[in-house]
C-alpha positions as CSV (number, residue, x, y, z in Angstrom):
1,M,237.1,-160.1,-44.8
2,R,236.5,-156.0,-43.8
3,P,237.0,-155.4,-40.0
4,E,233.5,-154.0,-39.4
5,N,232.1,-157.1,-40.1
6,S,233.5,-158.8,-37.9
7,F,231.2,-156.8,-35.4
8,R,228.0,-158.4,-37.1
9,P,227.6,-161.8,-36.0
10,M,228.2,-160.0,-32.8
11,I,225.5,-157.2,-32.8
12,L,223.4,-159.8,-34.3
13,L,223.6,-162.0,-31.7
14,C,223.3,-159.3,-28.4
15,V,220.3,-158.0,-30.7
16,I,218.8,-161.7,-30.5
17,T,219.7,-162.0,-26.6
18,L,217.7,-158.9,-25.6
19,L,214.9,-160.0,-27.8
20,L,214.2,-162.9,-26.2
21,A,214.6,-161.5,-22.5
22,G,212.3,-159.2,-23.8
23,C,210.2,-161.7,-24.7
24,Q,211.0,-163.9,-21.3
25,Q,209.9,-160.8,-19.6
26,G,206.5,-160.4,-20.9
27,I,205.8,-163.9,-20.7
28,H,203.1,-164.2,-17.7
29,S,201.2,-166.7,-16.0
30,G,197.8,-165.4,-16.6
31,G,195.7,-166.7,-19.6
32,G,196.2,-165.5,-23.2
33,G,197.2,-161.4,-23.1
34,V,198.1,-161.0,-19.8
35,G,201.1,-158.8,-19.4
36,A,203.2,-158.0,-16.6
37,G,203.2,-154.2,-14.6
38,G,206.4,-154.1,-16.6
39,A,210.0,-153.4,-15.3
40,G,209.5,-152.7,-11.5
41,G,205.9,-152.0,-12.5
42,K,202.6,-153.3,-10.5
43,H,199.9,-155.9,-11.0
44,K,196.6,-153.9,-11.8
45,L,194.1,-155.4,-10.6
46,A,190.3,-154.6,-10.6
47,F,187.3,-156.1,-8.4
48,V,183.8,-155.5,-9.9
49,T,180.7,-155.6,-8.3
50,N,177.2,-156.6,-9.6
51,N,175.2,-153.6,-8.0
52,A,175.5,-150.7,-5.2
53,S,174.4,-152.6,-2.3
54,D,176.1,-152.2,1.1
55,F,177.2,-155.7,0.7
56,W,180.3,-154.7,-1.3
57,T,181.4,-151.9,1.2
58,I,183.0,-154.3,3.4
59,A,184.2,-156.0,0.1
60,R,186.1,-153.1,-0.5
61,K,187.9,-153.3,2.7
62,G,189.4,-156.4,1.6
63,T,190.7,-155.3,-1.3
64,E,192.1,-152.7,0.2
65,K,193.9,-154.6,3.0
66,A,194.8,-156.5,0.0
67,A,196.4,-153.5,-1.5
68,A,198.1,-152.3,1.8
69,E,199.1,-155.9,2.1
70,I,200.6,-157.6,-1.1
71,P,203.4,-156.5,-2.4
72,G,203.4,-155.3,-6.6
73,I,199.7,-154.4,-6.9
74,E,197.4,-151.4,-7.3
75,V,193.9,-152.1,-7.1
76,E,190.5,-150.8,-8.6
77,F,187.0,-150.9,-7.2
78,R,184.4,-150.6,-9.6
79,I,180.7,-150.4,-8.7
80,P,178.4,-150.8,-12.0
81,S,176.1,-147.8,-11.9
82,D,172.6,-149.7,-12.5
83,G,173.6,-153.3,-11.9
84,T,172.7,-154.7,-15.7
85,A,174.8,-156.7,-17.3
86,A,175.6,-154.0,-20.3
87,E,176.9,-152.0,-17.7
88,Q,179.1,-154.3,-16.4
89,Q,180.2,-155.1,-20.2
90,R,180.9,-151.1,-20.2
91,V,183.0,-151.4,-16.8
92,I,184.9,-154.7,-18.4
93,D,185.9,-153.0,-21.1
94,D,186.8,-149.4,-19.9
95,L,189.0,-151.9,-17.7
96,L,190.5,-153.8,-20.6
97,A,191.4,-150.6,-22.3
98,K,193.4,-149.2,-19.8
99,G,195.9,-152.0,-19.3
100,I,194.3,-154.4,-16.5
101,H,195.9,-156.9,-15.7
102,G,193.3,-159.2,-13.4
103,I,189.9,-158.7,-12.7
104,A,187.5,-160.1,-10.0
105,I,183.8,-160.0,-11.3
106,S,180.4,-160.4,-9.4
107,P,178.7,-161.7,-13.5
108,V,174.7,-160.5,-13.1
109,D,173.9,-162.9,-15.5
110,P,176.5,-165.3,-15.9
111,V,175.2,-167.7,-18.9
112,N,174.7,-164.6,-21.2
113,Q,178.0,-163.1,-20.1
114,T,180.0,-166.0,-20.8
115,Q,181.2,-164.6,-24.3
116,M,182.1,-161.1,-22.7
117,L,184.0,-163.0,-19.8
118,N,185.4,-165.2,-22.2
119,R,186.8,-161.7,-24.3
120,A,188.1,-160.7,-21.0
121,S,189.7,-163.4,-20.2
122,S,192.3,-163.6,-23.3
123,G,193.2,-159.8,-22.3
124,A,193.5,-160.2,-18.7
125,L,193.0,-163.0,-15.6
126,V,189.6,-163.2,-15.1
127,V,188.2,-164.5,-11.6
128,T,184.6,-164.8,-10.4
129,Q,183.6,-164.0,-6.9
130,D,180.1,-164.1,-5.1
131,S,178.3,-165.1,-9.1
132,D,180.2,-167.8,-10.7
133,A,180.3,-168.7,-14.4
134,P,181.6,-172.1,-14.4
135,Q,181.0,-172.3,-18.2
136,S,183.5,-169.5,-19.0
137,N,187.0,-169.5,-19.2
138,R,187.3,-168.1,-15.4
139,V,190.4,-169.1,-13.8
140,C,188.8,-169.2,-10.3
141,Y,185.8,-168.3,-8.2
142,I,185.4,-167.3,-4.8
143,G,183.1,-167.2,-2.9
144,T,179.8,-168.3,-1.1
145,D,178.9,-171.9,-1.7
146,N,175.6,-170.8,-2.4
147,V,173.5,-174.0,-2.9
148,A,175.0,-174.7,1.0
149,A,173.3,-171.0,2.1
150,G,170.4,-171.9,0.3
151,R,170.0,-174.5,2.7
152,Q,170.9,-172.6,5.6
153,A,168.3,-170.6,5.4
154,G,166.0,-173.5,4.7
155,E,167.0,-174.9,8.0
156,L,166.5,-171.2,9.6
157,L,162.9,-171.3,8.1
158,K,162.2,-174.9,9.2
159,E,163.3,-173.4,12.7
160,A,160.8,-170.1,12.3
161,L,157.9,-172.0,11.0
162,P,158.0,-175.7,13.4
163,Q,154.1,-175.8,12.2
164,G,155.2,-175.0,8.3
165,G,152.9,-172.4,5.8
166,K,153.2,-170.9,3.1
167,I,156.5,-168.7,2.3
168,M,157.5,-166.4,-1.0
169,V,160.8,-165.7,-2.0
170,F,162.4,-162.8,-3.3
171,V,165.8,-161.7,-5.0
172,G,167.0,-159.1,-7.8
173,V,167.4,-161.4,-10.4
174,L,166.9,-165.4,-11.3
175,D,169.6,-165.8,-13.6
176,A,172.3,-165.1,-11.8
177,A,174.1,-168.3,-10.5
178,N,174.0,-167.3,-6.7
179,A,170.2,-166.6,-7.0
180,Q,169.6,-170.1,-8.3
181,Q,171.7,-171.6,-6.3
182,R,170.4,-170.3,-3.0
183,Y,167.0,-171.1,-4.4
184,Q,168.1,-174.5,-5.1
185,G,169.2,-175.1,-1.7
186,L,166.3,-173.5,-0.1
187,K,164.2,-175.8,-2.0
188,E,166.3,-179.1,-1.1
189,A,166.1,-178.0,2.7
190,L,162.3,-177.3,2.5
191,N,161.9,-180.6,0.9
192,G,159.2,-182.9,2.8
193,S,158.9,-180.3,5.2
194,N,155.5,-178.2,5.8
195,V,157.0,-174.9,4.7
196,Q,155.8,-174.7,1.0
197,I,157.6,-172.3,-1.3
198,I,154.8,-170.3,-3.2
199,D,156.2,-168.7,-6.0
200,V,159.7,-166.1,-6.5
201,R,159.5,-162.4,-6.8
202,T,162.1,-160.7,-9.0
203,D,163.0,-156.8,-9.1
204,N,165.8,-156.2,-10.9
205,T,167.8,-154.6,-8.4
206,D,165.3,-151.8,-7.6
207,R,164.8,-151.3,-4.2
208,V,161.7,-150.0,-4.8
209,R,160.4,-152.4,-6.7
210,A,161.4,-155.1,-4.1
211,K,159.3,-153.3,-1.6
212,S,156.7,-152.9,-3.4
213,N,156.6,-157.0,-4.3
214,A,156.7,-157.6,-0.7
215,A,153.7,-155.6,-0.1
216,D,151.9,-156.4,-3.2
217,T,152.8,-160.5,-1.8
218,L,151.1,-159.4,1.7
219,V,148.2,-158.4,0.5
220,N,147.5,-161.2,-2.5
221,N,148.8,-163.8,0.4
222,P,147.2,-163.1,3.6
223,D,148.0,-166.6,4.8
224,I,151.3,-165.9,4.1
225,A,153.8,-167.3,7.0
226,G,157.5,-166.2,5.9
227,M,159.3,-164.4,3.3
228,V,162.9,-165.1,1.9
229,G,165.0,-162.2,0.9
230,L,168.3,-163.6,-1.3
231,W,170.1,-160.8,-2.1
232,S,171.1,-158.2,0.9
233,Y,168.5,-155.5,0.1
234,N,165.6,-158.0,-0.2
235,G,165.7,-158.2,3.4
236,P,165.2,-154.4,4.7
237,A,162.8,-154.2,1.5
238,I,160.5,-157.2,3.2
239,L,161.2,-155.5,6.7
240,S,159.5,-152.2,5.7
241,A,156.7,-153.7,3.9
242,V,156.0,-156.2,6.8
243,K,155.6,-153.4,9.3
244,E,153.9,-151.0,7.2
245,A,151.3,-154.1,6.9
246,N,151.3,-154.4,10.8
247,K,152.5,-158.3,10.4
248,V,155.6,-158.3,12.2
249,D,154.3,-160.9,14.6
250,K,152.5,-163.2,11.8
251,V,155.4,-163.3,9.0
252,K,158.9,-164.7,9.4
253,I,161.9,-163.1,7.7
254,V,164.8,-164.9,6.8
255,A,167.4,-162.6,4.9
256,F,170.8,-163.1,3.5
257,D,173.7,-160.3,4.0
258,E,174.1,-157.9,6.9
259,E,172.5,-154.4,5.7
260,D,171.9,-152.2,8.6
261,P,168.0,-152.4,8.3
262,T,168.5,-156.2,8.5
263,L,170.6,-156.6,11.6
264,A,168.2,-154.3,13.3
265,G,165.5,-156.3,12.4
266,I,167.1,-159.1,13.9
267,K,167.9,-157.2,17.6
268,E,164.4,-156.3,17.6
269,G,162.9,-159.3,17.0
270,A,161.1,-158.7,13.6
271,I,163.4,-160.5,11.3
272,Y,163.9,-164.6,12.3
273,A,167.7,-164.6,11.1
274,T,169.8,-163.5,8.3
275,V,172.8,-165.6,6.4
276,V,175.8,-164.0,6.4
277,Q,178.4,-164.2,3.7
278,Q,182.2,-162.7,4.3
279,P,182.1,-160.2,1.5
280,F,185.6,-159.0,2.9
281,E,186.8,-162.4,2.3
282,F,185.9,-162.0,-1.5
283,G,187.7,-158.9,-1.5
284,Y,191.0,-159.9,0.0
285,R,191.4,-163.7,-1.1
286,S,190.5,-162.3,-5.1
287,M,193.1,-159.9,-4.7
288,E,195.8,-162.1,-3.2
289,L,194.9,-165.4,-5.6
290,M,195.0,-162.8,-8.9
291,A,198.7,-161.8,-7.5
292,K,200.0,-164.8,-6.2
293,Y,198.7,-166.3,-10.0
294,L,200.2,-163.7,-12.1
295,N,203.5,-164.0,-10.4
296,G,203.2,-167.8,-11.4
297,D,201.8,-169.7,-8.8
298,K,199.0,-171.7,-10.3
299,S,198.7,-173.6,-7.0
300,V,196.6,-171.3,-5.8
301,V,193.9,-172.5,-8.0
302,P,192.3,-175.5,-6.7
303,A,191.0,-178.7,-9.1
304,T,188.0,-177.6,-8.7
305,K,188.1,-174.3,-9.5
306,Q,186.5,-173.5,-6.7
307,I,186.9,-171.7,-3.3
308,F,184.5,-171.2,-0.9
309,V,183.9,-169.4,1.8
310,P,181.5,-170.4,4.7
311,T,178.2,-168.1,5.4
312,I,177.6,-168.1,8.7
313,A,173.8,-167.8,10.1
314,V,173.4,-164.8,12.7
315,K,169.8,-164.6,15.1
316,R,169.0,-162.6,17.9
317,A,171.5,-163.9,20.4
318,D,174.7,-163.5,17.7
319,V,173.8,-160.0,16.9
320,D,175.3,-157.6,19.1
321,A,178.7,-159.2,18.7
322,F,178.5,-159.8,14.7
323,Q,177.3,-156.5,14.2
324,Q,180.5,-154.6,16.4
325,K,182.8,-157.0,14.1
326,I,181.3,-156.0,11.2
327,N,181.2,-152.2,11.9
328,Q,184.8,-152.3,13.0
329,L,185.4,-153.8,9.0
330,R,183.3,-150.9,7.8
331,G,185.9,-148.3,9.3
332,R,182.8,-147.4,11.8
333,S,183.4,-146.8,15.7
């Protein structure tokens, strides 16, 4: 054997060892296609909302706190410009093209976005937040138990309308899982009571249309006793329409979330109550879960693949303390 040939088996062994080490470094605990941030790199994580509501300002604070506290991650916060499934698709495509490792998304239309979510999960870790898509390949849902939240809203309505009466329900789109589930819970709570749901009005996240829906309801249903807004901006839209119609004392309002006009309406007695989620926790916990999962800890995902963050009912007696807390989360004095 020629002397130089004696080195070939050793060289081959070294090459194989290096290749195996490289493969091992690239193998990640996420779904198919999920890659590491590279040697000494960070996991690139994204939080994608379903509209531009002020509700998401608090969720952003949660992601920022996570980015500051959790080592080895960098976070991108994305707000689709028009609140449509098509725009969410564009945002997801852009994130995947940039090599994102984990995406926490609130899908606008979960059923029709299942294919998009599955495609995204082949290239990144996907979790849902705020609105779930249980038929997709998402790893976990983090957010409100929306059926329970709907029931809570129903109980508040029964308090506000002890004699019963007709009510109208308002929401952006009824295709979203959170809208469907809140409506389901609302109906369950009102079943057998004297509170009667007339119908549901949708606005496709258009605030002008949301207000006109409420105004039209007041004109077309002069005996309306209550109005329920299932999404954050519906409360202020209903309040504005009720005030302009001079029916503050005649129509009881139950809202969702904590937009400033909603809290102001509660303080002045024009809105009976609001069911508030904890979007700060959506932001923080989704980043925390993805970071741990990508680092190999799959125990962070429960068998149900759902992590519920409880809702809180805010009424007039609670609003000052709640507003102080929420302003701190928003970074206001």
